[in-house]
N, C-alpha and C positions, 0 to 999 in steps of 0.2 A: 504494499499500500504506499501511496505517496500523498501527502497533504499538499494541496495547491494553495498558494497565497493569492490574494485578490488581485495584486498587480499583474500577475501573469495572465489571469482571465480577462482582466481589462484590456490587455494588449490585443487579444482577439476580438473582443466586443467593439473596441474603438478602431481596430485595424491600425494600430500604432505603427508608423512608418519605420521607426528605429528598431522596435522590439518584436513585432508580430512574428517574423520568421524564427527567431530564436525561441520564442515561447511555444510555437507550434512544434518545433523539433524536440524540445524538452518534454512537452506533453506526450508526444508520440513515444519517445524513449521511455518515459516513466510508465506509460500504459503497458509496455511490454514486460515490465517488472511486476505488475500487479495492479489492483484497483486504484482509481484516482479519486480522491476524497477531498471535500471541503467541509467546513464546520459552519455552525449557525452564524458566526461573525462574518465570515467570508460571504455567506449567502446574503446577509443584511447589507454589507458593503457593496456587493455586486448589484443589488436590487435597485440602486439609484439609477442604473443605466437602463432599466426597463419600465415600461408603463403598466404592464400587466404581469401578475405572478405566473400565469400560464406560459408567457413568453420566456421568462427566466427558466422555468422548469423544463421547457422544450429544449432550450439551448443547452442546459446541463445534460439532459437525456441524450441529445445528439452527440455531445462530446464524451459521453460515457462516464460522467462525473456524478458521484454519489454523495448525498449529505449525510454526515455522521455527527451525532450529537456529542458535545464535549463531555468527557468523564468529570465527575466531581473533583477528583484529584488535580486535574488540569486547571479547573477554575480556581482552586485554592492556590496552586502554584502561581498562577497569573497574578493573583492578588498580592502574593508575597514578593514576586519580582517587581511589580509596579511600586510597592512600598519601598523596596531598595532603590529603585530608580528615582523616586520622589525625595528620599532622604539624601541622595547624592546631588540634588538640585535640579532634577529633570523637570521639564515643563509638564503641565497637566493635560494639554490638548493633544489629541490625535495619536497617542501611543498605546493606550490600553488595548485596542484591538490586536496590535502586534503581539502583546504579551499573552492574550488569550490563544492566538494562533500558535505561537512558539511553545507555549506550555502544553497544548494539545498534542503537538508533534512529539515533544519529549516524553510525555506520560505514555502516549500510545506507541512509542518507539518507531516512529515513521520519519523518513526523510521529509524535508520541506522544500518544495519547488518555489523559489522566490527570486526577485531581482533586488530586493532591499535586504542586505545582509548585516548592516552595521549593528543594529539593535539585537538582532538574533545572535550574532556572534558574541556580543558583549554580555548579554543576560542568560544565554543558553549555550554555553561553550561546548557541551556535549552533543548538541543537536547537529545531525548530518544535514547539510545544506546542498541543494542543487541550485547553483546560482552562476551567473556569468564569471565571476572572479573566484569561484570556489575550487 
C-alpha cells in the first residue's frame, strides 16, 4: 500500500505543467507495488477542486485509489507532532493536515508519495518517502 499526498493528486486534477508527468509515473509505479490509498484529510483537501462529491468519487475510482480511515494511534501521533512543532515556534496555519497524513503513513507502515518532503522528513524521520528528491 502507498499513501498518496494531496499535492500529487492535485497535479493530475489541475494538469500541472511542471509536475503532472512525474506524478503519473509515480502513481503508476506505486500501483504496481500494491493499493493506492488516501485518507479523510486528503479527501477533504482534494474536494475543493470538485463541485460534486460524485465527481470526486468517480475520479478516485478511475484512478484506483481507495479511501482509508485514519487509525486512532495516527490521530494521537499527529496531535503530539503538531504540539512539538508549535513548541518549536511553528506557525498555526496550514500544517496540521500534513501531520495527520504523515502520522497515518507512519502508523500504518506505508510509504508516502508526496512532493512536499520538508515537514515529513523533519517530524517523521522513519517515514519512507517517494518524492522527487528522495
